[in-house]
C-alpha positions as CSV (number, residue, x, y, z in Angstrom):
1,X,1.4,-0.8,18.5
2,X,0.0,1.0,15.5
3,X,0.9,4.5,14.5
4,X,-2.2,6.1,13.1
5,X,-1.6,8.9,10.7
6,X,-4.3,11.3,9.3
7,X,-4.0,12.1,5.7
8,X,-6.2,14.8,4.1
9,X,-6.9,14.5,0.4
10,X,-8.1,17.4,-1.7
11,X,-9.8,16.5,-5.0
12,X,-12.7,17.3,-7.4
13,X,-15.9,15.4,-6.5
14,X,-19.0,15.1,-8.5
15,X,-21.9,16.0,-6.2
16,X,-25.4,14.5,-6.4
17,X,-26.7,17.5,-8.2
18,X,-24.1,17.1,-11.0
19,X,-21.8,20.0,-9.8
20,X,-18.1,19.3,-9.5
21,X,-16.8,20.7,-6.1
22,X,-13.4,20.7,-4.6
23,X,-13.5,18.9,-1.3
24,X,-11.0,17.8,1.4
25,X,-11.6,14.5,3.1
26,X,-9.6,12.9,6.0
27,X,-8.4,9.3,6.0
28,X,-6.6,7.4,8.7
29,X,-3.7,5.1,7.9
30,X,-1.7,2.6,10.0
31,X,1.8,3.4,8.7
32,X,5.4,3.6,9.8
33,X,5.9,7.1,8.4
34,X,4.0,10.1,7.0
35,X,5.5,9.4,3.6
36,X,4.1,5.8,3.7
37,X,0.7,7.1,4.8
38,X,0.6,9.6,2.0
39,X,1.5,7.0,-0.6
40,X,-1.1,4.6,0.7
41,X,-3.9,7.1,0.5
42,X,-2.8,8.2,-3.0
43,X,-2.8,4.5,-4.1
44,X,-6.2,3.8,-2.6
45,X,-7.9,6.9,-4.0
46,X,-6.3,7.3,-7.5
47,X,-8.5,4.7,-9.2
48,X,-11.7,6.6,-8.1
49,X,-10.6,10.2,-8.9
50,X,-10.4,12.1,-12.1
51,X,-9.3,15.7,-12.2
52,X,-7.3,17.7,-9.6
53,X,-6.0,15.6,-6.7
54,X,-3.4,16.3,-4.0
55,X,-2.6,15.5,-0.4
56,X,-3.2,18.7,1.6
57,X,-1.8,17.5,5.0
58,X,-0.3,14.5,6.8
59,X,-0.2,14.4,10.6
60,X,0.3,11.8,13.3
61,X,-2.6,11.3,15.7
62,X,-2.9,10.4,19.3
63,X,-5.3,7.5,18.6
64,X,-4.0,4.5,20.5
65,X,-6.5,1.9,19.4
66,X,-9.5,1.3,17.1
67,X,-12.6,-0.7,18.0
68,X,-14.1,-2.1,14.8
69,X,-17.7,-2.7,13.8
70,X,-18.0,-3.6,10.1
71,X,-21.7,-2.6,10.2
72,X,-20.8,1.0,11.2
73,X,-20.4,3.7,8.6
74,X,-19.0,6.4,10.8
75,X,-16.0,6.8,13.1
76,X,-16.3,8.3,16.6
77,X,-13.3,9.5,18.7
78,X,-13.6,8.7,22.4
79,X,-11.4,10.6,24.8
80,X,-11.1,8.4,27.9
81,X,-9.3,9.0,31.1
82,X,-7.9,5.9,32.8
83,X,-7.7,6.5,36.5
84,X,-4.4,5.6,38.1
85,X,-4.1,5.7,41.9
86,X,-1.0,6.6,43.7
87,X,-0.4,7.3,47.3
88,X,-1.1,11.1,46.9
89,X,-3.7,11.6,44.3
90,X,-6.0,9.9,41.7
91,X,-5.0,11.1,38.2
92,X,-6.4,10.4,34.8
93,X,-4.3,9.6,31.7
94,X,-6.1,10.7,28.6
95,X,-6.3,8.2,25.8
96,X,-8.0,8.5,22.4
97,X,-9.8,5.5,20.9
98,X,-11.5,5.5,17.6
99,X,-14.8,3.5,17.5
100,X,-16.5,2.5,14.3
101,X,-20.3,2.7,14.6
102,X,-23.6,3.7,13.0
103,X,-24.8,6.1,15.7
104,X,-23.6,7.8,18.9
105,X,-25.4,5.1,21.0
106,X,-23.7,2.4,19.0
107,X,-20.3,4.1,19.5
108,X,-20.8,4.2,23.2
109,X,-21.9,0.5,23.3
110,X,-19.0,-0.6,21.1
111,X,-16.6,1.3,23.3
112,X,-17.9,-0.3,26.5
113,X,-17.8,-3.7,24.8
114,X,-14.3,-3.1,23.4
115,X,-12.7,-1.7,26.6
116,X,-13.5,-4.7,28.8
117,X,-10.9,-3.8,31.3
118,X,-10.4,-4.0,35.1
119,X,-8.9,-0.5,35.0
120,X,-11.1,2.3,36.2
121,X,-11.9,4.8,33.4
122,X,-14.1,7.9,32.8
123,X,-15.3,8.9,29.3
124,X,-14.6,12.5,28.9
125,X,-15.9,13.0,25.3
126,X,-17.3,11.1,22.4
127,X,-17.5,13.0,19.1
128,X,-18.2,12.0,15.5
129,X,-15.2,12.5,13.2
130,X,-15.2,13.3,9.5
131,X,-12.8,10.4,8.7
132,X,-14.0,8.8,5.5
133,X,-12.1,5.5,5.8
134,X,-9.4,3.8,7.8
135,X,-6.6,1.8,6.1
136,X,-5.0,-0.9,8.2
137,X,-1.3,-1.8,7.7
138,X,-0.8,-3.8,4.6
139,X,1.2,-6.7,6.0
140,X,1.0,-8.8,2.8
141,X,2.9,-6.4,0.7
142,X,6.5,-7.3,-0.2
143,X,8.8,-4.4,0.1
């Protein structure tokens, strides 16, 4: 199971109007540790950035899975409750799934397509994230 870590990078970005502005952008990384996630984002962004650059935060997330759609340019976080029945009560276990999509409707459709489960579930929330990119584990790297 992947461990998804959110890394926020702060750097100077040239805006469309020509003004240089300090921005903070979040990235998601499948990594074994926060240190590895920070190094991966630094490695990925360094070729594209000139000027001030630093990692402002690194935190593990509760995202358990990602449903990919290469045509999507945004990431939506879906909070879903899987309904488990016991003898006394029906309870929901909250799970977070990231869905790549182009729109809210596509995110919903991609979630329903990706979940394909016999387990009963209830979608509690779908919200667009500010995540700029997601870096999967680099399994080909020797180390």
